[in-house]
C-alpha positions in Angstrom: 99.8 -33.4 4.3 96.5 -33.8 2.5 98.2 -34.1 -1.0 100.5 -36.7 0.4 97.6 -38.7 1.8 95.7 -38.6 -1.5 98.8 -39.9 -3.3 99.1 -43.0 -1.1 98.3 -46.4 -2.6 96.1 -48.8 -0.7 98.8 -50.7 1.1 100.6 -47.6 2.2 97.3 -46.2 3.5 96.6 -49.4 5.5 100.1 -49.4 7.0 99.6 -45.7 7.9 96.3 -46.5 9.7 97.9 -49.4 11.6 100.8 -47.3 12.6 98.4 -44.6 13.8 96.4 -47.1 15.9 99.5 -48.6 17.4 100.7 -45.2 18.3 97.4 -44.4 20.0 97.5 -47.7 21.9 101.0 -46.9 23.2 99.8 -43.5 24.4 96.8 -45.1 26.1 99.0 -47.6 28.0 101.1 -44.8 29.4 99.5 -44.3 32.8 102.4 -43.0 34.8 102.9 -39.2 35.1 106.0 -37.7 33.6 108.7 -36.3 35.9 108.5 -32.6 36.6 111.3 -30.4 35.3 113.1 -30.0 38.6 113.3 -33.7 39.6 116.7 -34.2 37.8 118.1 -31.4 39.9 116.8 -32.9 43.1 118.2 -36.2 42.1 121.6 -34.8 41.5 121.6 -33.1 44.9 120.5 -36.3 46.6 123.2 -38.3 45.0 125.8 -35.7 45.8 124.8 -35.6 49.4 125.0 -39.4 49.8 128.5 -39.6 48.0 130.3 -36.9 49.9 129.5 -37.7 53.5 133.0 -36.8 54.7 132.8 -33.4 53.0 129.4 -32.8 54.4 130.7 -33.5 57.9 133.3 -30.7 57.3 130.5 -28.4 56.3 128.5 -29.3 59.3 131.3 -28.4 61.5 131.1 -24.9 60.0 127.6 -24.7 61.3 127.9 -26.8 64.5 125.6 -24.5 66.5 122.9 -24.6 63.9 123.1 -28.3 63.5 123.0 -28.9 67.2 119.9 -26.8 67.5 118.2 -28.8 64.7 119.0 -32.1 66.4 117.7 -30.6 69.7 114.6 -29.4 67.8 113.8 -33.0 66.6 114.4 -34.4 70.1 112.3 -31.9 71.9 109.0 -32.4 70.2 107.3 -34.4 67.5 105.3 -31.4 66.5 107.6 -30.4 63.6 107.5 -30.4 59.8 109.5 -29.3 56.8 108.4 -27.0 54.0 110.5 -27.4 50.8 110.5 -25.5 47.6 112.5 -25.6 44.3 113.2 -22.1 43.0 113.5 -22.3 39.2 115.2 -20.1 36.6 117.5 -18.4 39.2 119.6 -16.8 36.5 116.5 -14.8 35.4 115.6 -13.6 38.9 115.2 -9.8 38.8 116.0 -7.3 41.5 113.3 -7.1 44.2 111.6 -10.2 42.7 110.0 -12.7 45.1 109.0 -16.3 44.8 106.3 -17.7 47.0 105.9 -21.5 47.4 102.5 -23.2 47.4 100.8 -23.1 50.8 100.9 -26.2 53.0 98.7 -27.0 55.9 100.4 -28.2 59.1 98.7 -28.3 62.6 95.8 -26.1 61.6 98.0 -23.4 60.0 98.9 -22.5 56.5 102.7 -22.2 55.9 104.7 -21.0 52.9 108.2 -20.1 51.9 109.2 -16.8 50.4 112.5 -16.5 48.5 113.6 -13.0 47.3 116.4 -11.0 45.9 117.4 -7.6 47.3 120.6 -6.2 45.7 123.3 -8.8 46.2 121.4 -10.5 49.0 119.2 -13.5 49.0 116.3 -13.3 51.5 114.6 -16.4 52.9 111.4 -16.3 54.9 108.5 -18.4 56.1 105.0 -17.1 56.7 102.2 -18.5 58.9 98.4 -18.0 58.6 96.2 -19.8 61.1 93.1 -21.4 59.7 90.8 -21.3 62.8 91.8 -19.0 65.7 90.6 -16.7 68.6 91.0 -13.0 68.5 94.3 -13.4 70.4 96.5 -16.2 69.4 100.2 -17.1 69.3 102.5 -19.8 68.0 106.0 -20.2 69.6 108.4 -21.8 67.1 112.0 -22.7 66.5 112.8 -22.5 62.8 115.8 -23.7 60.7 116.4 -22.2 57.2 118.5 -24.3 54.9 119.8 -24.2 51.3 121.5 -27.3 49.8 124.1 -27.3 47.1 125.1 -29.9 44.5 128.5 -30.6 46.0 127.1 -31.7 49.4 127.4 -28.2 50.9 124.6 -26.6 52.8 124.1 -23.4 54.7 121.8 -23.2 57.7 120.5 -20.4 59.9 118.1 -20.8 62.8 115.9 -18.5 64.9 113.1 -18.5 67.4 110.0 -16.7 66.6 106.5 -16.2 68.1 103.8 -15.6 65.6 100.9 -13.6 66.9 99.6 -12.2 63.6 99.7 -13.2 60.0 103.3 -12.4 59.1 106.6 -13.8 57.8 109.9 -14.2 59.5 113.4 -15.1 58.3 116.6 -13.5 57.1 116.8 -10.5 54.7 120.5 -11.3 54.2 120.5 -15.1 54.3 123.5 -15.2 52.0 125.1 -13.4 49.1 123.4 -13.8 45.7 126.5 -14.5 43.7 127.7 -17.0 46.3 124.4 -18.8 46.0 124.7 -19.0 42.2 128.2 -20.3 42.4 127.9 -22.8 45.2 124.3 -23.8 45.5 122.6 -23.5 42.1 122.0 -26.7 40.1 120.8 -26.5 36.5 119.5 -23.0 37.2 117.5 -24.2 40.3 117.9 -23.9 44.0 116.5 -26.2 46.7 115.4 -24.5 49.9 114.1 -26.1 53.1 112.5 -24.6 56.2 112.3 -26.9 59.3 109.7 -25.7 61.8 109.1 -26.9 65.4 106.0 -25.7 67.2 106.9 -25.3 70.9 103.5 -24.0 72.1 100.4 -22.5 70.7 97.4 -20.6 72.2 94.1 -19.5 70.8 94.2 -21.9 67.9 91.3 -24.3 67.0 87.9 -24.8 68.6 86.9 -23.6 72.0 87.9 -25.8 75.0 85.0 -27.9 76.4 86.3 -29.2 79.7 88.6 -27.7 82.4 91.5 -29.6 83.9 92.7 -26.7 86.2 92.8 -26.4 90.0 89.0 -26.6 90.2 89.4 -30.3 89.6 91.9 -30.8 92.5 89.4 -32.9 94.6 88.8 -35.3 91.7 92.4 -35.8 90.9 95.5 -37.6 92.3 98.2 -36.3 90.0 99.2 -33.1 88.4 100.7 -33.2 84.9 102.8 -30.1 84.1 103.2 -29.2 80.4 105.3 -26.1 79.9 104.1 -24.5 83.2 100.4 -25.4 82.6 99.1 -27.8 85.2 96.5 -30.5 84.4 94.7 -32.1 87.3 93.8 -35.7 86.4 93.4 -39.3 87.7 96.3 -41.8 87.4 94.1 -44.9 87.1 91.9 -43.4 84.4 94.9 -42.4 82.3 96.6 -45.8 82.9 93.5 -47.6 81.6 93.6 -45.5 78.4 97.3 -45.5 77.6 100.1 -48.0 77.9 102.5 -45.1 78.3 100.7 -43.7 81.4 100.2 -47.3 82.7 103.9 -47.7 82.8 104.5 -44.3 84.1 102.0 -44.5 87.0 101.9 -48.2 87.8 105.4 -49.3 86.8 108.7 -49.2 88.6 109.3 -45.5 87.8 110.0 -42.8 90.3 107.0 -40.9 88.8 104.6 -43.5 90.1 105.0 -42.2 93.6 105.0 -38.5 92.8 101.9 -36.2 93.0 103.2 -33.9 90.2 104.9 -35.1 87.0 106.4 -33.1 84.2 105.7 -34.0 80.5 108.2 -32.6 78.1 108.3 -32.0 74.3 104.6 -31.5 73.8 102.2 -28.6 73.3 99.8 -27.9 76.2 97.2 -26.7 73.7 97.2 -30.2 72.1 97.4 -32.0 75.4 94.2 -30.3 76.6 92.3 -31.5 73.5 93.9 -35.0 73.9 92.5 -35.2 77.5 89.1 -34.0 76.4 88.9 -36.9 73.9 90.0 -39.3 76.6 87.3 -38.0 78.8 84.7 -38.6 76.1 84.3 -35.1 74.7 83.7 -34.3 71.0 87.0 -32.4 70.8 88.2 -33.7 67.4 87.8 -31.4 64.5 89.8 -30.4 61.4 91.5 -27.8 63.6 92.6 -30.2 66.3 92.9 -33.7 64.9 96.6 -33.4 63.8 97.8 -32.4 67.2 95.6 -34.8 69.1 96.6 -37.7 66.8 100.3 -36.9 67.3 99.9 -37.3 71.1 97.6 -40.3 70.8 100.3 -42.1 68.8 103.0 -40.9 71.2 101.2 -42.1 74.3 99.7 -45.2 72.6 96.1 -44.2 73.5 94.1 -46.6 71.3 90.7 -45.0 72.0 91.9 -41.6 70.8 93.7 -43.1 67.8 90.5 -44.9 66.8 88.3 -41.8 67.1 90.8 -39.7 65.1 90.9 -42.4 62.4 87.1 -42.5 62.3 87.0 -38.7 62.0 89.5 -38.6 59.1 87.5 -41.3 57.3 84.0 -40.0 57.8 84.0 -36.3 58.6 87.2 -34.5 57.8 87.3 -32.0 55.0 91.0 -31.9 54.8 92.5 -32.8 51.3 93.2 -36.5 50.8 96.9 -35.8 50.5 97.0 -34.2 53.9 95.0 -37.0 55.5 97.3 -39.6 54.0 100.3 -37.7 55.4 98.8 -37.8 58.8 97.9 -41.4 58.5 101.3 -42.5 57.4 103.1 -40.4 60.1 100.9 -41.8 62.9 100.8 -45.4 61.7 97.0 -45.6 60.8 97.2 -48.7 58.7 93.4 -49.2 58.5 93.0 -45.6 57.4 95.6 -45.9 54.7 94.0 -49.0 53.2 90.5 -47.6 53.3 91.6 -44.2 51.9 93.5 -45.8 49.1 90.5 -47.8 48.1 88.2 -44.8 48.4 90.7 -42.6 46.4 90.9 -45.1 43.6 87.2 -45.4 43.4 86.6 -41.7 43.7 89.1 -40.8 40.9 87.0 -42.8 38.5 84.1 -40.4 39.2 85.9 -37.1 39.3 84.4 -34.4 37.1 87.5 -34.0 35.1 88.8 -33.9 31.5 92.0 -33.4 29.5 92.7 -31.0 26.6 95.6 -31.8 24.4 96.9 -29.9 21.4 100.0 -29.3 19.3 100.4 -25.7 18.4 102.3 -25.3 15.1 104.9 -22.6 14.1 104.8 -21.1 17.6 108.0 -19.2 17.0 106.1 -17.0 14.6 103.7 -15.8 17.4 104.0 -12.0 17.4 104.3 -9.7 20.4 101.9 -6.9 19.4 98.2 -6.0 19.8 97.3 -7.0 16.2 98.7 -10.5 16.4 95.9 -13.0 17.2 96.4 -15.7 19.8 97.1 -19.3 18.7 94.0 -21.3 19.6 93.2 -25.0 19.9 89.9 -26.5 18.6 86.9 -26.3 21.0 86.0 -29.5 22.9 82.8 -30.2 24.7 83.0 -31.4 28.3 80.2 -31.4 30.9 77.9 -29.2 28.8 80.4 -26.5 28.0 82.9 -25.9 25.3 86.6 -25.5 26.3 89.7 -24.5 24.4 93.3 -23.4 25.0 95.2 -20.5 23.5 98.7 -19.1 23.6 100.0 -15.5 23.5 103.4 -13.9 23.5 104.0 -11.3 26.2 107.5 -9.9 25.6 110.0 -12.4 26.9 107.3 -14.7 28.2 104.6 -17.1 26.9 101.1 -16.6 28.3 98.8 -19.6 28.6 95.0 -19.3 28.5 92.0 -21.7 28.9 88.6 -20.5 27.8 85.1 -21.8 28.6 81.8 -21.1 26.8 78.4 -22.6 27.6 76.2 -23.6 24.8 72.9 -23.2 26.7 71.8 -20.0 28.2 73.0 -19.5 31.8 71.4 -17.7 34.7 72.4 -14.1 35.3 74.9 -15.2 37.9 77.0 -18.3 37.2 80.3 -19.7 38.3 82.6 -22.7 37.8 85.3 -23.6 40.4 88.1 -25.6 38.9 91.5 -27.1 39.7 93.8 -27.0 36.6 97.1 -28.4 35.7 98.9 -26.7 32.8 101.6 -28.8 31.1 104.1 -28.1 28.3 105.3 -31.5 27.0 109.0 -32.2 26.6 109.0 -34.6 23.7 112.8 -34.9 23.8 113.7 -35.8 27.4 110.3 -36.4 29.1 110.9 -33.4 31.3 107.6 -31.6 31.2 107.1 -28.0 32.5 104.0 -28.0 34.8 102.1 -25.4 36.8 98.8 -25.8 38.7 96.2 -23.3 39.7 92.8 -23.0 41.3 90.3 -20.6 39.7 86.7 -19.7 39.6 85.1 -18.7 36.3 82.6 -15.9 36.9 81.2 -13.5 34.2 84.5 -13.8 32.4 84.9 -17.0 30.5 88.7 -17.1 30.3 91.6 -17.7 32.6 95.2 -17.1 32.0 98.6 -17.9 33.5 100.6 -14.8 32.6 104.3 -15.2 32.2 103.8 -18.9 32.2 107.2 -19.8 30.7 110.1 -17.8 29.5 110.0 -17.5 25.7 113.7 -18.4 25.4 113.3 -21.5 27.5 110.3 -22.5 25.5 112.2 -22.2 22.2 115.3 -23.9 23.5 113.8 -26.8 25.4 110.2 -27.5 24.2 109.8 -26.6 20.6 110.1 -29.5 18.2 110.2 -28.5 14.5 108.6 -25.2 15.5 105.7 -27.0 17.3 104.7 -26.9 20.9 102.8 -29.8 22.6 100.6 -28.7 25.5 98.0 -30.3 27.8 95.5 -29.0 30.3 93.9 -31.2 33.0 90.8 -29.7 34.5 88.8 -30.9 37.5 85.5 -29.1 38.1 84.8 -28.9 41.8 81.6 -26.9 41.8 79.3 -25.0 39.4 76.3 -22.8 39.7 73.8 -21.2 37.4 74.6 -23.3 34.3 72.0 -24.9 32.0 68.3 -24.9 32.3 66.5 -23.5 35.3 65.9 -26.0 38.2 62.4 -27.5 38.2 62.1 -29.0 41.7 63.2 -27.7 45.1 65.1 -29.8 47.6 65.7 -26.9 50.1 64.4 -26.3 53.6 60.8 -25.9 52.3 60.8 -29.7 51.9 61.7 -30.3 55.5 58.3 -31.8 56.4 58.5 -34.3 53.5 62.1 -35.5 54.2 63.9 -37.6 56.9 67.5 -36.9 55.8 69.6 -33.9 54.8 72.4 -34.5 52.3 75.1 -31.9 52.5 77.0 -31.4 49.3 79.7 -28.6 49.5 77.6 -26.6 51.9 74.4 -27.0 49.8 71.7 -28.9 51.7 69.3 -31.3 50.0 66.2 -32.5 51.9 65.2 -35.9 50.7 63.6 -39.2 51.7 65.8 -42.1 52.8 63.4 -44.8 51.6 62.9 -43.2 48.2 66.6 -42.9 47.5 67.3 -46.4 48.9 64.8 -47.8 46.4 66.6 -46.1 43.5 70.2 -46.8 44.4 72.2 -49.7 46.1 74.6 -47.1 47.3 71.9 -45.2 49.2 70.3 -48.4 50.3 73.6 -49.5 52.1 74.1 -46.0 53.4 70.6 -45.7 55.0 69.8 -49.3 56.0 72.8 -50.4 58.0 75.9 -51.4 56.0 77.3 -48.0 56.9 76.4 -48.4 60.6 77.8 -45.0 61.6 75.7 -43.2 59.0 72.4 -45.1 59.0 70.9 -43.3 62.0 72.1 -39.8 61.1 69.6 -37.1 60.0 72.4 -35.2 58.1 75.0 -36.8 55.9 77.9 -35.2 53.9 78.5 -36.4 50.4 82.0 -35.5 49.3 83.8 -34.8 46.0 80.7 -34.1 43.9 79.2 -31.0 42.3 75.9 -29.8 44.0 74.7 -28.6 40.6 74.9 -32.1 39.2 73.4 -33.7 42.3 70.4 -31.4 42.1 69.9 -32.5 38.5 70.3 -36.2 39.5 67.6 -35.8 42.2 65.3 -34.2 39.7 65.8 -37.2 37.3 65.1 -39.7 40.1 61.9 -37.7 41.1 60.7 -38.0 37.5 61.4 -34.6 36.1 62.5 -34.0 32.4 65.8 -32.4 33.3 68.1 -34.3 30.9 69.5 -32.2 28.0 72.8 -31.8 26.3 74.0 -29.4 29.0 73.1 -31.6 32.0 73.4 -35.2 30.7 77.2 -35.8 31.4 77.1 -34.4 35.0 73.9 -36.5 35.7 75.4 -39.6 34.1 78.6 -39.3 36.1 76.7 -39.4 39.4 74.2 -42.0 38.2 77.0 -44.4 37.5 78.8 -43.4 40.8 75.6 -44.1 42.9 74.5 -47.0 40.6 71.0 -45.5 39.9 69.8 -47.7 37.0 66.8 -45.5 36.2 68.9 -42.4 35.7 71.5 -44.3 33.7 68.9 -45.7 31.4 67.2 -42.3 30.9 70.6 -40.7 30.1 71.5 -43.4 27.6 68.0 -43.1 25.9 68.5 -39.3 25.6 72.0 -39.8 24.0 70.6 -42.3 21.6 67.4 -40.5 20.6 67.6 -36.7 21.2 71.1 -35.6 21.8 72.9 -33.3 19.3 76.3 -34.1 20.6 79.0 -35.2 18.1 79.7 -38.8 17.4 83.1 -38.4 19.0 81.6 -37.1 22.2 79.0 -39.8 22.4 81.6 -42.5 21.9 83.8 -41.0 24.6 80.8 -41.0 27.0 79.8 -44.5 26.1 83.3 -45.7 26.9 83.7 -43.7 30.2 80.3 -44.7 31.6 80.1 -48.2 30.1 77.0 -47.6 28.0 76.9 -50.7 25.8 74.0 -49.8 23.5 75.3 -46.3 22.8 78.8 -47.7 22.1 77.5 -50.2 19.6 75.4 -47.6 17.8 78.4 -45.2 17.6 80.7 -47.8 16.2 78.1 -49.0 13.7 77.7 -45.4 12.5 81.4 -45.2 11.5 81.4 -45.9 7.7 84.7 -44.5 6.4 88.3 -43.6 7.3 87.4 -39.9 7.8 84.8 -40.8 10.4 87.5 -42.9 12.2 89.8 -39.9 12.3 86.9 -37.7 13.5 86.2 -39.8 16.6 89.8 -40.0 17.9 89.9 -37.6 20.9 92.9 -35.3 21.6 93.3 -37.3 24.9 93.6 -40.9 23.8 92.9 -42.1 27.3 89.2 -41.2 26.7 89.0 -44.5 24.7 89.7 -48.0 25.8 91.6 -50.9 24.2 88.3 -52.6 23.1 87.2 -49.6 21.1 90.7 -49.0 19.8 90.7 -52.6 18.5 87.3 -52.1 16.8 88.5 -48.9 15.2 91.6 -50.7 13.9 89.5 -53.5 12.4 87.3 -50.9 10.7 90.3 -49.0 9.3 91.6 -52.2 7.7 88.2 -53.1 6.3 88.0 -49.7 4.5 91.3 -50.4 2.6 
């Protein structure tokens, strides 16, 4: 390649530079994620199901009891959900092999699907693990297990099960393995669904605050019976809180004259918390909000809906995806709009980066102890150096990501990350993707062993012997990295503070007025724009790293904490909270003292909108080699303005 470039004449070189810049611009404009490898299979199944309704009806008749049970399940209660999974590479499934889906949270419990092979039998199971529970707990369920085929067929089995310990339930012999491959496999994949209805739960969530039992008989005029549990309440009070109960008790229904009314299709556990919220108690928590919100929406109780919405916006620690699911299901329009705006704003300030690399001649990667791994170049992100590597392990490709810190760490250090590993399909835009959560401690590497079958990699993803891979890393929390902390913000500062800022369970004792003077964000937070927060003595700050926040506070309090290890984390938060002093000090450091590469400085100037730094970086580019040196592996790290400047420079050097 080098000999070829040296032999180019001036016009060819200019054309090549323009072609390179146009290619980079196209990559930069591609903002939508590529489809995952199983989407085509799912699409085929969906189209098949919609086009063969008559055939599907025949199949349904084969399982009439199961289908009737499922319809009854949906009618009985709104407390139901579906866990789906796509089992890939079925033809390679070994004897006694199991496949566990990613866990999902529903109604304060973690759920997952297990698919396994035992002889010629396919086993299908679902497991349940409560998040917050008493010593004795139980969850009574009705469960429907389902596998869907490409020709519109499906097979369904149902069962009732009461979970009272962490366990799985299902069918060891759901169907014959060969029949599954013949009738239900699509492109080597199988789609499984497990529909769960929760009938009743006990011992789950926070402790009850108020009683509604017979001890309240003298203060009630109606008994509401929910699955044999009696709640003593007042008709007029409930009617004032809920349009449903207003119609029930004050309308022309027979129940309006009865002293005992039965409510069907709901969980008494959730109904107790729902009543507590109606009666003004602080019963909403991450362990109760989903069940309470379901009933609030069902009974049109606006006060409870509003309190659940406020909790989800201000206090909940549930993942954004889960909160959005709850909001959409229960028609929280205000929450959806606020969450979308918050999410878009937050994504800009996530502590994340992308590694991209094309590994060449991957087919030559040996499977023995003496063959070295194939490695990408190291890149610096947030004060550490990162790179990827590949290794062959028999019939599989192993994928590694490695971290090294350039500045001495403390004896104990850690980095918690969420990582997406991606093999790019350059032929059909059908990438292979896996995700994982890991914590780097002591060891500075992490691997996904048996990441991808070697044969599949060679057949579907190699292009001229080369493999294109990407890793997207989000750093959630770090400890013990960089220089030793200079100033304390712990409980020893209690007497000098009037607010506690809680960042991922680390508490920072600070002064409201001091922070308000440094940052418009904190000024609004503490002086009234956020009315629900301004009077609080403890406030939670979400989605930031406490390690970086400590460094930011030290900068705001005048300490000399900025160095090449800390500057990017500090700058991220300084821009997020609009602290002009910290932004200025970070930019001055990058201009005057930093030993970071020109490429890294330009990337930071673009991401954090540092005008002076960007100008100095661009002015420092004096030849074509320097242009090539500042192009990052992830072209999204530059913007169109900088790309245009680089293109102009490339033409001027011809």
